[in-house]
N, C-alpha and C positions, 0 to 999 in steps of 0.2 A: 389254058388260065393262068399265069400272071396278070399281077396289074391288081391295084388296091380293087380297081372298081369290083373286084370280081369275090369278097368278102368281107364286111362289116362289126369292127372289133368296140361291145361294147360293154364294157367295165371285163366281168371273166367270162362275158359270153362274146364267140365269134360264133354267124352265119355266115356258111360260107356258099356261094352261086356254084350246083356243078355246072348250067347249062343242060344242057340236053342227052339227056342217057337215055339206052333203051335199059325196055325191062332187060334183068337177068346180066348187065353188064356192071363191072365193077369196077369202082374208083377210088384211086388212093390220095388218100390227102396228107399231106405231109406240112409240119408246122414247126414253124423254128422260134421258138422266145428265148428272154433271156431276164432275168430279173438282179439285175443292172443297170445304173443309170453315169454316161461319164460324160466327166465337168469337165472343156477346153479341150475337145477328140471328141474323135466319134472312132468304131473302130467295129469291124464286123465277123461275128463268128462262125467257124468256121469248120470246126465240129463240136458243137453241141454234148451237153449231158444226156443221157438217157436216163428217164426219171424214174427214183430211185436208187441208184444207183449214185456213190460216192464222186463229190464232183473234178471232172475233168474237163475242162475246156476247151478247146486250142480258139484262137480268137487273131488277128490282122490291126493293127491301125491301120488305120486307113489317112486321117489327121493324128496332128501328137507334136506334146513341146514340154519343154520340161514340170511346166506345172498344172499340163492334163493330171485326170489321175480317172479310178474307177472306183463308184461304191457302192456296194454289195451288200449283201443283204435276204431276205425274206427269205430262204432257204431253209430246211433241214437241218444242213450243217454252217446257217448262217454264221454263226457269232466263233468258229472256229477260226483258227491264223489261216489269214492266205497266203498264199505265195505264186508267186510266177516259179516256173524251172521249163526248159525246152527254147530257151530264143535264141533266135536268129539275131543277134546283135553279140557283140563279144563286148567283154568289162562290163559283166548285171549289178545296177546295185538298187533293186529294187527294194522297197522296205514299206508297213503299212501303220498307216495313224487306225488304231483304235479307242475310239471315245468309249465316253464315260457308258450310254446307251447300247452298246453292241458295238456301233456302226464302226463301219470302216471302209479309208481307202488307200486303196495302190498308189504309188506311186514308182514308176518308170522312166527317169529323166534324164537316161541313158540310151530311150526306145525313139529309133529312127521311122519316121512315116515308111509302112507296109512292112514293118517289122512284125513276127506273128512269134505266139509264146503262149505256154498253156498254164491254164488258172488252176491250183489244189486249195488241200486246206490240210493240217496237218489233224489231228485228232488234242491239239492245248485253246484252250483261253484264256484270255486275259481281259484283267478286270478292274482297269484304271478309277480313281480318283478323280479326273479328269481324262487324261488322254497318254498315250505312249507313242514311240515306233518303237517299230514289232523289225524283226530281217528276222527271215529262216535258216541259215546256215545250213542246216540236215536232216534236211524232214524226214528220214528215219529215225534218231538217234529217240526224240529227234531235241532237235540242239536253236537255240536262236537270241540273235541279241534284243536285247530292252533297253531305251533309250526315251531320256526326255523326249517330248514332243514342242506343245507350244506353250506347256507348263513345267517346273521342273521341281525333284523332289517328294514325288507323291507317291503314293503307297499304293500297293496292285495286290489284286490276289493271280495267282496262272492254274487253272483247275486241266486238271490232266485225264482224257477221257478212256485210254488202255491202258486201262485197269485190271487186276485182278483180282474181287473182294476178297479181303484177309490179309494179300502183302501189303509193308510199309516199301513208301518212293520215296525218294530225294531229291529237293532243287538245288542240284546246284551249278555255283558258278566256277566255270574252265576259266574266268579268266584270274580269278582267285585262286587256283593251282588246286579244285576241288572245293572248294571250302563253301558245305555243309551249310544254307540260308533257311532252310526250313527242310520237314520231315513229318511224316504222316500216315498215317495207315488207310487204303482204300477201301472206300465202301458205296467205289460203283457210283460218281468217278470221285478224286482225289483231289484237294485243298491244297491248297502251298500259301502265306503268304511272305510277299518281299517290302519290308519297309520300305525302302526308294525305292526309285529311278534312275539309280546313277547308268549310265552305260556300262555292262559288261554281259558276255555269251553266257549262258545260261543250257545245262542243261534235263532234262526230269527222268532218274537213273532206278532199280530197284535197290535197297538197303543194302543189296550181298553183290554191289554189279559199283563198279568206277566210271568214270565221264568217260564214252570211248568203249563203252562197252555196247552188247548187242544193247536196244531201249525195245521197250513195248511191251502190254500186260502176257502176249502171250507169248513170243522170245524168250529165248535163250537164256537162264542163269548168265550167271557173272564167268562160271568158266575157271573157276576160285580161285576171282578176282583175290585184293584182300580192300573189305567194304572201307567205304567213304569214313573219314574223322569227321564226328558231329562237333561242330565246333559255332557256336548260335551263341553273336551278343545279346547278353538279353540278364536278367535277373537282378540282384540287389547294386551291380557294378556295371549297368544301365543309370543308377539314378545317383544322382548330385547331391543327395540327402547323404551317398555314402562312400560316392569316391572325394569327394569334396573337402570334407575335415577328415577323410585319414591323411589326404593331398596336406593341409596347413598343418597335420603334426608331424609330415615326416618335417616337413621345414622349418617348425621351433624347436623341432628336434636338433635339425643340423645348424641352429641358431644358437643352443643354448649348448654345444658338447663345443662349438668354433667359443664363445664367452668363457666357460668355466675351464675351457683349455686349452696347452699352443698351439692348437692343429688348425690353422688359418679358415676363415670361412669361402675360399677357393677352392680348399677340398671336401670339407665333410658338405655341401651344398651340390656339387653332383655325384654324393656318396648317395645323400637320400632323396634325390628325383632315379636313380638306378634302383635304390630299393625301392618304389611307389611303383615304378613299373613292374620291377619281378613279382608284388605281388598283388598288382592290376593283372596281371596275365595267368597269374598260380587262381586265382578267382574266376576266371574268367578270360579259358584260353578264348587267341585269334582276337581280343581286343583292343591289342598293341598291334602285336608284330599283324591282324592284316589291313591296319589302317599304314603299318609301315611298309609293307610290301606295296598299296597300293601309293601311295606315297615314292616310291623307288621307280616307280615307272609313269610314275606323270615329271618327276623331277628328268631321268633316263631322258625322256619323250623331248618331255622338252629342251635341254643340256644337247638335243642332236640339232635345237634350230639355231645356238648361239654359237657363234666360231669358235676357235680355240681361243684367241687370244683375249678378247674377254675373259672365258674359263680361265685363265693364266688369273686376267687383271684382275679379278673375282676372287684366287683362291689367296691370291700373295696381301689383297684387302682384308678377307678375315685372317690369317694369317698373326699379319701386324697388328691389328683388331686384339688377338687373344692373350699376344708377347706384348701390348702392354695394361691387358688386363695382371697377370701374371706377375708380371712385373709390379703391378702399384702394390698386389697384397702381398709380395714378398718381398718385400726391401726393410730392411736393419732398421730398426728401429732407436735413436739419433738422440742423448743428454746432450743436453749443452752443460758445462761446471765455467762458473766463474768464477775466481780466482783473486782470492785482496789477500792482497801483501801484510799483514797488523805491520799498526807501527810499534 
């Protein structure tokens, strides 16, 4: 019965030629279908997902390159974030690009021809303004890394489906040590919003759990774990109409104090700056500390790629600049007197 001549597919209608069949004889017809499109390559589905079951399909890359990808969609869970597992190759680095309309493209740049893997989903939708790149790191938590794709700076929503109605869930940044990006009470499902697509590792947890504890709507509680601290940027302090005048007032205050007292400007200016930071961090916890933490990570990463000699040279130049600045503002006033002998 094998061969293209034994069947005809017209749209969604399949006509199979059974050949000669005797009365009372039982004939089995097996159909292997898929709802994927492969670009710049080809695959063979070796173990399809049965209808009605969650996606769990095994396939083989017959022809594959770094530019190859699998376009998915059209199934009941087509908008869930897809990922690969049980890869036959080492050091897998798969990701999926999610577009605004819900279409997804699975990339596996390190996969060899002949390699095998299984495709699955997590109960999470990512809905960007344009597109984002998502990499699933732990499908059971779930934990996933989100970053920019063809565009950057996009806001996006995260829709989590494995919930219990009435429970509170949080979208937590593991990159920022448990920073709570958003929090919402589930009404099956629950939706979070991340205002930007900076690359970071995210997790969805219950309000009484921390990242790394058991996740999922039907999962157990946090085992007494301390609730994650809610630290959101926003409110009045996110408006330049508030932050701008506050900063200007502190700088002017430092200038006035310097003019009316003997305290030099190089001492009052840093003091006013510190006061501004303290006030801002008090009004919106995490506004400054979160930025400093992320900046520290970026600086540490950059320093790791610079030789020690250049780091020492840069430090020496910076110290010399500070010395010159302090010397300029702390030098003693000099008064010139001209004495003339009377006649």
